[in-house]
C-alpha positions in Angstrom: 0.9 -12.5 2.4 -2.9 -12.6 2.2 -4.5 -13.1 -1.3 -4.5 -11.7 -3.8 -0.7 -12.3 -4.3 0.8 -9.1 -5.4 4.0 -7.5 -6.7 5.3 -4.0 -7.2 3.6 -2.9 -3.9 4.5 -0.1 -1.5 6.3 -1.4 1.6 7.7 0.0 4.9 8.3 -1.1 8.5 6.5 1.0 11.2 6.3 0.2 14.9 7.5 -3.4 14.7 5.2 -4.3 11.8 5.7 -4.4 8.0 3.0 -2.7 5.9 2.3 -3.5 2.2 -0.2 -1.7 0.0 -1.2 -1.7 -3.6 0.8 -3.3 -6.3 -0.7 -5.5 -9.0 -2.1 -9.0 -9.4 -1.2 -11.7 -12.0 -3.1 -9.9 -14.7 -1.4 -6.6 -13.9 -4.5 -5.0 -12.5 -3.6 -2.3 -9.9 -4.8 -3.1 -6.4 -6.3 -1.2 -3.5 -5.7 -3.9 -0.9 -3.2 -3.5 2.0 -1.9 -5.8 4.8 0.4 -5.7 7.8 2.8 -8.4 9.0 3.7 -8.8 12.7 7.1 -10.6 12.8 6.8 -11.4 16.5 3.5 -13.1 16.0 4.5 -14.4 12.5 1.0 -13.4 11.3 -0.5 -11.3 8.4 -3.6 -9.2 8.9 -5.6 -7.6 6.1 -6.1 -3.8 6.4 -9.0 -1.8 4.9 -8.5 -1.0 1.2 -7.0 2.3 0.1 -9.4 4.8 -1.5 -7.6 4.3 -4.9 -5.8 1.5 -6.7 -2.1 2.1 -7.1 0.6 0.0 -8.8 4.3 0.7 -8.3 3.8 3.0 -5.4 6.5 3.7 -2.8 6.1 3.1 0.9 7.7 5.1 3.6 7.5 5.6 7.4 6.5 9.1 8.5 6.6 9.3 12.2 4.1 6.7 13.4 2.4 6.3 10.0 2.9 4.2 6.9 2.5 6.3 3.8 2.0 5.0 0.2 3.3 7.5 -2.3 2.7 7.7 -6.0 1.8 4.8 -8.1 -0.7 4.5 -11.0 -4.1 3.0 -11.7 -4.5 0.1 -14.1 -5.5 2.3 -17.1 -2.2 4.3 -16.8 0.0 1.2 -17.2 3.1 2.2 -19.2 2.3 5.9 -19.0 3.5 8.5 -16.5 0.4 10.2 -14.9 0.7 12.9 -12.3 1.8 10.7 -9.4 2.0 13.5 -6.8 -1.8 13.3 -6.5 -1.7 9.7 -5.3 -0.8 9.7 -1.6 -2.4 7.6 1.2 -1.3 7.5 4.9 -2.1 4.9 7.5 -1.7 6.6 10.9 -1.2 3.7 13.3 -3.6 5.2 15.9 -6.3 6.0 13.3 -6.9 2.5 11.9 -7.7 3.5 8.3 -6.1 5.0 5.2 -6.4 8.8 4.7 -5.8 10.7 1.5 -3.0 13.2 2.3 
């Protein structure tokens, strides 16, 4: 996985690729970065950052899109903010994250 190494990220498989987004770094700072892994090519590729940082988000496939749902920013660590306002979709044909 490309740097920064992360944990607690959103993850899902879409169209033969694995997508990861968000999570936190070693200092527990929430991340905006995202990447995709192509198992056939055995290669990672960085994606454009999400509009917002999000730690502990969930990843799902919705049709041909990867969607990162929920999560929280760094300053909300240990609290439970309104997570429904944090959604980002990566429509495969679009090439960038959209707030949905």
